[in-house]
N, C-alpha and C positions, 0 to 999 in steps of 0.2 A: 459619875465619873464612872459608876457603874455601864449608865448610857452608851457612852462614848467607846465606851469598849466592845458590848456586843454590837455597837453599830461597824466597828474596826472588823469585829471577827464577820461577821455578815457580807461585809465586801469582802473579806480575804478569801473568803468560800466560794463567793461569785466568782470571783478573779480566777478562783483556781481550778474550778468548773469552766470556765469560760475561755482558759490559758489550758486544760485539758480536751475542750472541741475543736480549737484552734490544731494543736499537733494533732490531732484523728484524721484532721480534715487535711490536713499537711502530709502526711505520711498516706490518705487515700487516694490524695491529690498525684503523689510525686509515684504512688503503683500504678496510678491509669496512664500516666505519661509511658513510664517504662514499658507497658504493654502494649501500646498501642505504637510506641514506636520503633518497637522490636517490632512488631506485624507489619507495619508499613516498608520496613527494612526489606521483610521479607518481601513483601509482595512486588517490591520495587528488583528483585535478584529474578523470580518467576514473572517478570512480566513478558507475555510474549512481544519478539519485536521480529519483523521480516528479516530472514536472513540476509545477512551480507554478501555483497557479489564476491560470489571467489572467482579468485581469478587460477582458470586452467588453460595453463599454457599446450594442453594438442586440442580442447578443442577451440582457443583462438586461432591457433594456428591455421584449423579446417576453416574458421570460417572465412579466413586470408584470402584463403583459397579458394571458395565458394564464390565472394565479392570476385575476387582478382576474375574468373569465370563470367562471373556475369558482367561486370563490367566490359571482357573480351565479345561480347556479346553470346557467348556458348553457353545459354541457359537449359536448354537441357541436362549438362553437363551438371551445371551450380544446383537445378532443382533436385538431382539425384544426389549429389553428395548431403546436400539438404534435408533430405527425405532420409539419407541413414543416417545425420547429427540428431536429425527427430529423436530417434529410435535408442540412440545412442544418450543423450542427452534429452530426457523428454520431458523435464523441468527448469528448464532454462529457456527465456525468449530469446536470445539469439537464431537459435534456428526458425524458431517463425517468422523472425522480421525478415530474417534472410529469402524465404519464398514466399512475405508480402513486397519486397522488393522485384523479388521477381516476376508476381504477379503482372505489378503496376506496368513494366517495363514490357510486360505480352495484355496492356495495354485491356487488365480486367480489374478495376478499381472494388468491385465489389467482394473478389478474390484475395483482393489486399488488407482492406480493410476486416473481414475476417481472420486471416495469419496474423494482424497488426492488434486485433484483442486480445486474440490467443498470448502474443508476446508480453500484452500492457499489463493482463491478468499474471503473467507469473513474473514479468519484474516491470514494475512499475515507474522504477527510475528512465524507461522509457520517455517518460510524458513529466519528467521534473527538469525542471530548466538549469536547476546549480549542480546536476549528475552528469558525471561526463558520456552517457550511454543518453543520451534527450536527442529526442528523435518528433518532439510534439507537430514539428512544423508540417514537415512527411507527414504526417500519420494523421493531420487536422485536413492537410489539401486532400490525401486519398477516401477519407470520412466524406469529403464534401463534394467528390465526384462520383461516390458510392451515392451518395445521397439524393444527388439530379439523375443518375440514371433508374435508381427505383423508383424516384414521384414520374420518370416518363413512360414507367414502366407500370404505374398503375394506374395514372392518366389515360393511358390507351388503351387500359379496361383490361388488363392483366393480369387482376386481382387471385392471386393463389395466398395459399398458405405460408407456401416456403418464400414469397414476397414480403410476407408480413411479418415473417421471424426477421427477416433482412432487415427490415424497417426499424424492428425492435433496436437490433445489435447498432444501426445505426447512431439512434437514441442515447444507447448506453454509452457508444463511443463518444456523442456529444458531450455526454456529462462526465464523462472522465476525463475529457479533454479542459472541460472548464471547469470542474473540483481541482486540475494536478498544480502543481507547486512553485510558485512563482508570481 
């Protein structure tokens, strides 16, 4: 009978040690989860997100005026207004988009493509099919025209550093168009 008592006591001690280890592991795991959850919440709060398009009534009014001038074939006045808008709003892509449209009407697809690049770099929504700012089809057509023109000049033997840079811009824009949402 003495042996039975020693076996139960030994098991009880083992049980206590096991229980203590389990409680210790549970406390450590809950501590780690709490720390990790707090860290993830703070990371989500400070993730860099592109700024949401801000509605600026003054800018939109001037953009409408520039578009109206352009549609009425007053390209010089429209370009002048768009250039002023670039000075006043250098971090908005809409003035660059207007200048690109003017370049297209002036039969300068390379100049249009370069303006569209600046517009897309500042406002990527111009290539997002789900955005109300979507201009992807027009941009793609201008890039294809610019590409054909640049390739034609390169085949004619006018290989310059400027043409190589413009060809890089074409390929950059094609990648942006291919990688756009939608």
